[in-house]
C-alpha positions in Angstrom: 68.7 108.2 112.3 68.4 108.3 115.7 70.5 111.3 117.0 71.1 110.7 121.0 73.3 113.6 123.2 75.6 112.0 125.4 78.2 113.5 128.0 81.6 112.1 128.9 81.6 108.8 130.6 77.5 108.1 129.5 76.8 105.5 127.3 74.1 104.2 124.9 73.1 100.4 124.8 72.3 98.7 121.2 70.4 95.7 120.9 71.0 94.5 124.8 74.6 93.3 124.4 76.6 96.4 122.8 77.3 99.4 124.7 79.1 102.5 122.8 80.9 104.9 125.7 81.7 108.4 125.5 85.5 108.2 126.7 86.6 111.7 125.4 85.6 115.0 124.3 88.2 117.3 122.5 88.5 119.8 119.5 89.5 117.0 116.9 86.3 115.1 117.6 85.2 112.4 120.0 86.6 109.4 121.5 84.0 106.4 121.9 84.7 103.1 123.5 82.6 99.9 122.0 81.9 97.0 124.4 80.1 94.3 122.2 80.8 90.2 122.2 83.5 88.8 120.0 81.4 87.5 117.3 80.0 91.2 116.6 82.6 93.1 113.9 83.3 96.5 114.9 85.0 99.0 112.3 85.2 102.5 111.4 83.6 103.1 108.4 86.2 103.5 106.0 88.0 100.1 107.4 84.7 98.6 106.9 84.5 99.6 103.3 87.8 98.9 102.6 87.2 95.3 103.8 83.8 95.5 101.1 85.9 96.6 98.2 88.6 94.0 98.7 86.0 91.4 98.9 84.5 92.3 95.8 88.0 92.5 93.9 88.9 89.0 95.2 85.1 87.7 94.2 85.6 89.3 90.7 88.8 88.1 89.9 89.3 91.0 87.6 92.9 91.5 85.6 93.0 94.4 88.4 95.8 93.9 91.2 93.7 92.3 94.0 94.3 93.7 97.7 95.1 90.6 99.9 94.1 92.8 102.9 92.1 95.9 103.7 94.8 97.7 105.5 96.7 97.7 101.7 93.6 98.9 100.1 93.0 101.8 102.5 96.6 102.8 102.4 96.6 103.0 98.6 93.2 105.0 98.9 94.7 107.3 101.0 97.8 107.6 99.0 95.6 108.3 95.8 93.3 110.7 97.3 95.0 112.2 100.2 94.6 112.3 103.9 91.2 113.5 105.2 88.9 112.3 102.2 86.1 110.2 102.9 
């Protein structure tokens, strides 16, 4: 893992076409702006994991309910585990 220190309005470049900019600093965390080509998918980790889980459920075609979208899966997880859980 590469760890980089950045200040407000400073950025890093990934692969020459993705820019991550520090747009805000606060007591609750850091706000990041992401500039990337449209074909690059950018998700928060919890949303990405919900999409992966929804895709696995759809592929498995099990007897358990299949969530049609990642947002529904994420809402179900938050309702079950409570807010703030990874």
